[in-house]
Residue frames relative to the residue before (quaternion, step in Angstrom):
aa qw qx qy qz dx dy dz
M 1.0000 0.0000 0.0000 0.0000 0.00 0.00 0.00
T 0.3555 -0.7333 0.5516 0.1779 3.48 -1.06 0.76
R 0.1901 -0.7818 0.5859 0.0968 3.49 -0.96 0.92
F 0.1921 -0.7589 0.6127 0.1084 3.49 -1.09 0.75
D 0.1996 -0.7584 0.6112 0.1074 3.51 -0.96 0.91
F 0.1976 -0.8212 0.5278 0.0902 3.54 -0.18 1.28
L 0.7037 0.3581 -0.2477 0.5614 3.60 1.14 -0.41
R 0.0696 -0.8439 0.5319 0.0090 3.49 0.40 1.24
D 0.0467 -0.7614 0.6466 0.0019 3.47 -0.96 0.93
G 0.3511 -0.7850 0.4797 0.1743 3.56 -0.56 1.21
L 0.5843 0.6302 -0.3731 0.3495 3.59 1.09 -0.53
P 0.6631 0.4887 -0.3579 0.4399 3.63 0.76 -0.74
D 0.6330 0.5171 -0.3517 0.4563 3.60 0.99 -0.66
A 0.6460 0.5075 -0.3239 0.4693 3.61 1.04 -0.82
V 0.6475 0.4983 -0.3263 0.4753 3.57 1.00 -0.77
E 0.6488 0.5090 -0.3207 0.4660 3.58 0.94 -0.83
G 0.6466 0.5129 -0.3210 0.4644 3.55 1.04 -0.76
A 0.6638 0.4942 -0.3122 0.4665 3.59 0.98 -0.81
L 0.6588 0.4998 -0.3143 0.4663 3.58 1.04 -0.72
A 0.6637 0.5031 -0.3020 0.4640 3.51 1.08 -0.63
F 0.5696 0.6019 -0.3867 0.4047 3.59 1.23 -0.40
R 0.0575 -0.7859 0.6156 -0.0063 3.55 -0.89 0.95
L 0.3603 -0.7122 0.5612 0.2191 3.53 -0.99 0.91
P 0.5237 -0.5975 0.4851 0.3652 3.52 -1.11 0.56
R 0.6507 -0.5649 0.3556 0.3621 3.57 -1.08 0.70
R 0.6690 0.5143 -0.3099 0.4380 3.64 0.92 -0.75
L 0.7063 0.4341 -0.2697 0.4898 3.67 1.19 -0.42
R 0.4905 0.6904 -0.4304 0.3122 3.59 1.21 -0.23
T 0.6555 0.5078 -0.3272 0.4533 3.64 0.85 -0.80
A 0.6606 0.4915 -0.3055 0.4781 3.57 0.96 -0.85
A 0.6530 0.5102 -0.3181 0.4606 3.60 0.98 -0.80
V 0.6414 0.5046 -0.3232 0.4791 3.60 0.98 -0.80
A 0.6492 0.5033 -0.3175 0.4737 3.63 0.95 -0.83
F 0.6484 0.5154 -0.3129 0.4647 3.57 1.00 -0.83
A 0.6642 0.4945 -0.2973 0.4753 3.59 0.93 -0.88
T 0.6391 0.5147 -0.3210 0.4729 3.58 1.02 -0.80
A 0.6473 0.5152 -0.3119 0.4672 3.57 0.96 -0.88
L 0.6438 0.5125 -0.3265 0.4651 3.61 0.98 -0.80
C 0.6527 0.5062 -0.3168 0.4662 3.60 0.97 -0.82
V 0.6609 0.4953 -0.3099 0.4711 3.60 0.94 -0.88
L 0.6647 0.4917 -0.3071 0.4713 3.62 0.91 -0.86
G 0.6315 0.5231 -0.3316 0.4666 3.60 0.99 -0.74
A 0.6567 0.4967 -0.3086 0.4763 3.59 0.96 -0.89
C 0.6441 0.5090 -0.3200 0.4728 3.62 1.01 -0.82
A 0.6466 0.5155 -0.3237 0.4598 3.59 0.96 -0.81
L 0.6518 0.5001 -0.3127 0.4767 3.59 0.97 -0.81
F 0.6499 0.5120 -0.3110 0.4677 3.58 0.98 -0.87
E 0.6698 0.4919 -0.2963 0.4708 3.60 0.93 -0.88
K 0.6240 0.5281 -0.3364 0.4675 3.60 1.04 -0.75
A 0.6486 0.5054 -0.3142 0.4745 3.60 0.99 -0.81
R 0.6527 0.5022 -0.3137 0.4727 3.61 0.97 -0.82
T 0.6431 0.5208 -0.3181 0.4627 3.60 0.99 -0.82
N 0.6524 0.5015 -0.3095 0.4765 3.58 0.97 -0.85
A 0.6488 0.5050 -0.3189 0.4715 3.61 0.96 -0.81
A 0.6557 0.5027 -0.3128 0.4685 3.60 0.97 -0.85
A 0.6386 0.5162 -0.3292 0.4662 3.60 1.00 -0.76
A 0.6467 0.5072 -0.3222 0.4699 3.59 0.99 -0.77
I 0.6477 0.5039 -0.3144 0.4773 3.60 0.99 -0.83
E 0.6450 0.5214 -0.3206 0.4576 3.59 0.96 -0.87
S 0.6510 0.5213 -0.3159 0.4524 3.56 0.96 -0.86
S 0.6844 0.4675 -0.2966 0.4743 3.60 0.86 -0.90
E 0.6593 0.4944 -0.3145 0.4711 3.62 1.00 -0.75
R 0.6090 0.5362 -0.3566 0.4631 3.61 1.08 -0.62
V 0.6286 0.5148 -0.3304 0.4803 3.59 1.05 -0.77
R 0.6506 0.5071 -0.3122 0.4713 3.60 0.98 -0.85
L 0.6504 0.5171 -0.3133 0.4597 3.58 0.99 -0.86
D 0.6525 0.5051 -0.3183 0.4666 3.59 0.94 -0.84
T 0.6430 0.5089 -0.3147 0.4779 3.58 1.01 -0.82
A 0.6544 0.5029 -0.3133 0.4698 3.58 0.96 -0.85
R 0.6358 0.5201 -0.3332 0.4629 3.61 1.00 -0.74
E 0.6400 0.5120 -0.3258 0.4714 3.59 1.00 -0.79
H 0.6589 0.4968 -0.3069 0.4742 3.59 0.96 -0.86
L 0.6395 0.5222 -0.3239 0.4620 3.58 1.03 -0.79
A 0.6415 0.5111 -0.3255 0.4704 3.59 0.96 -0.82
A 0.6547 0.4958 -0.3138 0.4765 3.59 0.96 -0.83
A 0.6512 0.5024 -0.3185 0.4712 3.60 0.99 -0.80
N 0.6343 0.5199 -0.3334 0.4650 3.61 1.02 -0.73
L 0.6274 0.5177 -0.3373 0.4739 3.59 1.04 -0.74
E 0.6631 0.4921 -0.3040 0.4751 3.56 0.96 -0.87
L 0.6324 0.5255 -0.3284 0.4650 3.58 1.05 -0.77
D 0.6312 0.5177 -0.3294 0.4743 3.59 1.01 -0.78
E 0.6514 0.5070 -0.3157 0.4680 3.58 0.97 -0.83
V 0.6483 0.5058 -0.3172 0.4726 3.59 0.98 -0.84
N 0.6515 0.5085 -0.3189 0.4640 3.61 0.96 -0.83
E 0.6320 0.5139 -0.3302 0.4769 3.59 1.03 -0.75
L 0.6561 0.5009 -0.3105 0.4714 3.59 0.97 -0.83
L 0.6447 0.5112 -0.3243 0.4667 3.58 1.00 -0.78
E 0.6470 0.5080 -0.3172 0.4719 3.58 0.99 -0.82
T 0.6385 0.5095 -0.3195 0.4802 3.58 1.01 -0.81
D 0.6462 0.5138 -0.3134 0.4694 3.58 0.98 -0.85
R 0.6456 0.5163 -0.3208 0.4622 3.60 0.96 -0.84
R 0.6621 0.4962 -0.3056 0.4712 3.58 0.95 -0.89
L 0.6463 0.5149 -0.3246 0.4602 3.60 1.00 -0.79
H 0.6381 0.5103 -0.3320 0.4714 3.59 1.00 -0.78
A 0.6517 0.5019 -0.3178 0.4716 3.58 0.95 -0.86
L 0.6513 0.5116 -0.3134 0.4647 3.57 0.99 -0.85
R 0.6623 0.4979 -0.3040 0.4702 3.56 0.94 -0.91
A 0.6545 0.5063 -0.3166 0.4637 3.58 0.98 -0.84
S 0.6662 0.4789 -0.3156 0.4767 3.59 0.92 -0.81
G 0.6323 0.5191 -0.3322 0.4694 3.59 1.02 -0.69
T 0.6362 0.5184 -0.3239 0.4707 3.55 1.02 -0.78
L 0.6503 0.5131 -0.3109 0.4660 3.57 0.96 -0.88
A 0.6634 0.4896 -0.3044 0.4769 3.58 0.93 -0.89
A 0.6499 0.5095 -0.3222 0.4628 3.59 0.96 -0.80
M 0.6455 0.5111 -0.3264 0.4643 3.59 0.98 -0.77
R 0.6538 0.5005 -0.3201 0.4686 3.60 0.96 -0.82
L 0.6489 0.5042 -0.3204 0.4712 3.60 0.97 -0.83
A 0.6349 0.5215 -0.3304 0.4645 3.59 1.01 -0.75
R 0.6382 0.5154 -0.3293 0.4676 3.61 0.97 -0.80
I 0.6542 0.4998 -0.3140 0.4728 3.57 0.96 -0.90
G 0.6623 0.5116 -0.3039 0.4553 3.60 0.91 -0.89
N 0.6708 0.4878 -0.3000 0.4713 3.58 1.00 -0.79
A 0.6543 0.5214 -0.3160 0.4474 3.61 1.16 -0.49
V 0.5728 0.6028 -0.3856 0.3999 3.63 1.22 -0.31
P 0.2278 -0.7931 0.5503 0.1273 3.63 -0.58 1.13
R 0.6879 -0.4142 0.3702 0.4671 3.58 -1.32 -0.07
G 0.7849 0.3237 -0.2502 0.4653 3.53 -1.05 0.78
V 0.6723 0.4124 -0.2976 0.5379 3.61 1.27 0.20
W 0.0722 -0.7847 0.6155 0.0143 3.56 -0.97 0.96
L 0.2520 -0.7577 0.5823 0.1526 3.56 -0.90 0.92
S 0.2010 -0.7895 0.5697 0.1085 3.56 -0.89 0.94
S 0.8076 0.0526 -0.0192 0.5870 3.63 1.17 -0.41
V 0.0161 0.7305 -0.6827 0.0127 3.54 -1.09 0.86
A 0.1299 0.8152 -0.5425 0.1560 3.58 -0.32 1.28
P 0.4588 -0.6647 0.5024 0.3085 3.59 -1.01 0.71
S 0.0866 -0.7695 0.6305 0.0535 3.55 -1.16 0.65
A 0.7185 -0.4415 0.3058 0.4419 3.57 -1.28 0.03
T 0.7703 0.3574 -0.1884 0.4933 3.59 1.05 -0.67
G 0.8005 -0.1538 0.1044 0.5698 3.61 1.19 -0.07
I 0.6272 -0.4761 0.4123 0.4581 3.54 -0.90 -1.01
D 0.2448 -0.7557 0.5924 0.1342 3.58 -0.85 1.01
I 0.0982 -0.7881 0.6076 0.0057 3.56 -0.87 1.06
E 0.0483 -0.7774 0.6271 0.0084 3.56 -0.85 1.01
G 0.2126 0.7830 -0.5654 0.1482 3.56 -1.10 0.69
E 0.3813 -0.6806 0.5719 0.2535 3.50 -1.38 -0.27
A 0.1412 -0.7695 0.6191 0.0685 3.51 -1.23 0.67
V 0.5757 -0.6020 0.4204 0.3598 3.57 -1.16 0.57
D 0.7947 -0.0689 0.0478 0.6012 3.58 1.13 -0.59
V 0.7038 -0.4497 0.3368 0.4347 3.56 -1.31 0.05
G 0.5938 0.5731 -0.3635 0.4322 3.61 1.09 -0.62
A 0.6553 0.4912 -0.3131 0.4809 3.61 0.97 -0.81
L 0.6280 0.5181 -0.3294 0.4783 3.60 1.05 -0.75
N 0.6360 0.5231 -0.3220 0.4671 3.57 1.01 -0.79
R 0.6460 0.5244 -0.3247 0.4497 3.62 1.00 -0.77
I 0.6619 0.4813 -0.3304 0.4703 3.63 0.93 -0.75
L 0.6271 0.5182 -0.3450 0.4682 3.61 1.02 -0.73
S 0.6593 0.5097 -0.3028 0.4625 3.56 0.94 -0.89
N 0.6586 0.5074 -0.3086 0.4621 3.59 0.95 -0.86
L 0.6678 0.4907 -0.3097 0.4662 3.59 0.98 -0.79
L 0.6635 0.4920 -0.3091 0.4713 3.60 1.03 -0.70
D 0.7155 0.4360 -0.2545 0.4829 3.59 1.03 -0.72
G 0.4534 0.7155 -0.4386 0.3002 3.61 1.27 -0.17
D 0.5777 -0.6076 0.4325 0.3317 3.55 -1.24 0.49
G 0.8404 -0.1768 0.0698 0.5076 3.56 0.05 1.30
A 0.3356 0.7630 -0.5014 0.2321 3.60 1.15 0.37
G 0.5908 -0.5645 0.3748 0.4380 3.60 1.07 -0.62
H 0.5994 -0.5450 0.4481 0.3780 3.54 -1.34 -0.25
A 0.2136 -0.7794 0.5793 0.1063 3.57 -0.81 1.03
H 0.0718 -0.7788 0.6231 0.0081 3.57 -0.94 0.97
L 0.3458 -0.7145 0.5714 0.2084 3.55 -0.95 0.93
L 0.1878 -0.8113 0.5476 0.0820 3.60 -0.52 1.18
R 0.8067 -0.0199 0.0610 0.5875 3.60 1.00 -0.80
M 0.0499 0.7622 -0.6442 0.0396 3.52 -1.12 0.77
T 0.0857 0.7867 -0.6053 0.0859 3.58 -0.78 1.07
R 0.4162 -0.6707 0.5522 0.2684 3.53 -1.22 0.58
V 0.1379 -0.7929 0.5922 0.0396 3.57 -0.79 1.05
A 0.2728 -0.7654 0.5636 0.1487 3.56 -0.65 1.16
R 0.1973 -0.7693 0.5978 0.1090 3.55 -1.09 0.76
A 0.6064 -0.5611 0.4132 0.3830 3.55 -1.21 0.50
R 0.7853 0.1057 -0.0543 0.6076 3.58 0.99 -0.81
G 0.7793 0.3209 -0.2541 0.4745 3.55 -0.98 0.72
P 0.6801 -0.4908 0.3519 0.4157 3.52 -1.32 0.13
A 0.5981 -0.5582 0.4375 0.3732 3.57 -1.28 0.42
L 0.3076 -0.7361 0.5767 0.1760 3.56 -1.19 0.64
V 0.3778 -0.6770 0.5769 0.2573 3.54 -1.31 0.34
S 0.1774 -0.7695 0.6076 0.0854 3.57 -0.65 1.15
F 0.0054 -0.8310 0.5545 -0.0453 3.59 -0.88 0.89
T 0.1523 -0.7252 0.6590 0.1289 3.51 -1.42 0.32
L 0.0930 -0.7833 0.6146 0.0097 3.54 -0.80 1.10
Q 0.1571 -0.7390 0.6365 0.1552 3.51 -1.28 0.37
L 0.1709 -0.7763 0.6036 0.0622 3.52 -0.79 1.12
Q 0.1294 -0.7948 0.5912 0.0442 3.54 -0.56 1.22
A 0.5594 -0.6236 0.4272 0.3401 3.55 -1.04 0.78
A 0.5301 -0.6257 0.4676 0.3299 3.55 -1.10 0.72
P 0.5056 -0.6660 0.4457 0.3196 3.61 -0.95 0.80
C-alpha cells in the first residue's frame, strides 16, 4: 500500500539523511580531531570574550575613579593656590608690620632725643639714612640734640649738614639746621 504524507516536513528527512551518512574509516580520526579542535577553539573564544568584557568593565570603573580623582586634584590645586596666596599676603603683612615697627621705633628715638628749645620741621628718609630739618633757639640747644642722637641706644650716627642763623622780625634769632641720621652699623 502506498502512503501519502500530506503534511510534508523536510526536517525529518534531512535528519534521517544525516544519520544515515557514514564517514569512511580513514577520515574518522581527522574528523574527530577537527571537531575537538572546533570545541576547544569555541571554548577559548568564549573564555576570551568573558575576559574582554570583564576588562572593559574594570576599565570603565577605573576611568570613572580617575576622572573623580582628577576633579579632586584640581579642587585641591585651587585650594593650594589660595593657601599660597594667603601665605604670601601674610608674609607681606608681617614684613610691612615689622618695617612699620622699625620706623616707629626710630621716630620714637628721634622724638625722645629732641630737647627743649628745638623744633623739628621735617623727618624724611633718604638714600643714606634719615634727613632731619628743624630750628633751635641757640647753638647750645642744637648741640644737645646732636649729643642726644649720638648717645641714643643704637639710633645711628648724626651728622650736621647745614646750620644757619635765621633772623626774625620779633624775638631772638633762631638757628636753622639740617641733620642726617645714618643707621648704626
